[in-house]
C-alpha positions as CSV (number, residue, x, y, z in Angstrom):
1,M,-22.0,120.3,-31.6
2,A,-19.9,117.3,-30.0
3,R,-19.7,114.1,-32.0
4,T,-21.3,111.1,-30.7
5,T,-19.2,107.8,-31.1
6,N,-21.0,104.6,-32.3
7,R,-20.8,102.2,-29.2
8,D,-19.9,99.4,-31.8
9,D,-16.9,101.4,-33.0
10,Q,-15.4,100.8,-29.7
11,R,-16.0,97.2,-29.4
12,D,-13.5,94.6,-30.7
13,E,-14.5,92.1,-33.4
14,V,-15.5,89.4,-30.9
15,M,-17.9,91.9,-29.0
16,R,-19.3,93.0,-32.3
17,K,-19.9,89.2,-33.2
18,I,-21.8,88.8,-29.8
19,F,-24.0,91.9,-30.7
20,A,-24.6,90.9,-34.3
21,K,-27.2,88.0,-33.3
22,P,-30.2,89.4,-31.7
23,G,-30.5,88.0,-28.1
24,F,-27.1,86.5,-28.0
25,A,-25.6,89.1,-25.6
26,A,-28.3,88.2,-23.2
27,D,-27.6,84.4,-23.6
28,V,-23.9,85.4,-22.8
29,A,-24.9,87.2,-19.8
30,R,-27.0,84.4,-18.5
31,A,-24.3,81.6,-19.1
32,L,-21.9,84.0,-17.3
33,D,-24.3,84.7,-14.4
34,V,-24.0,88.6,-15.1
35,T,-26.3,91.2,-16.2
36,H,-26.9,91.9,-19.8
37,Q,-26.0,95.5,-18.9
38,N,-22.7,94.2,-17.8
39,V,-22.1,92.5,-21.0
40,S,-23.1,95.5,-22.9
41,S,-20.5,97.7,-21.1
42,W,-17.7,95.4,-22.5
43,N,-15.4,96.7,-25.3
44,R,-13.7,93.3,-25.3
45,V,-14.2,90.0,-23.3
46,P,-12.7,90.6,-19.8
47,A,-9.9,88.1,-19.1
48,H,-11.9,85.9,-16.4
49,H,-14.7,85.3,-18.8
50,V,-12.5,84.4,-22.0
51,I,-12.7,80.6,-21.5
52,S,-16.4,80.7,-21.0
53,V,-17.2,83.0,-23.9
54,G,-14.7,80.9,-25.9
55,K,-17.1,77.9,-25.5
56,L,-20.2,79.7,-26.3
57,L,-18.7,81.1,-29.6
58,R,-16.7,78.0,-30.4
59,M,-13.4,80.1,-30.4
60,K,-10.1,79.6,-29.0
61,P,-9.1,82.0,-26.2
62,E,-6.2,83.4,-28.3
63,K,-8.7,84.4,-30.8
64,I,-10.8,86.3,-28.2
65,R,-8.1,87.9,-26.3
66,P,-4.6,87.4,-28.2
67,D,-3.0,90.0,-25.7
68,I,-3.5,87.5,-23.0
69,F,-3.8,84.0,-24.5
70,G,-1.5,84.7,-27.7
71,S,1.6,82.8,-28.4
72,K,3.8,85.9,-27.9
73,R,2.5,86.2,-24.5
74,K,5.3,87.3,-22.0
């Protein structure tokens, strides 16, 4: 029998935070003018949405995507 993976296991900390609060993923989707299904498909916040999601979560971009906005950026 194949092992099924929990979708939450694949998501980064920020996405788990978004889905931890009921209805917040739908709020994020509305704020970004995308579908809830679109947000549900993310394992991490896409680069082009980091600033907007940061405002919603009151988080700095480097906390959301340190690979792009971190201090060791190339």
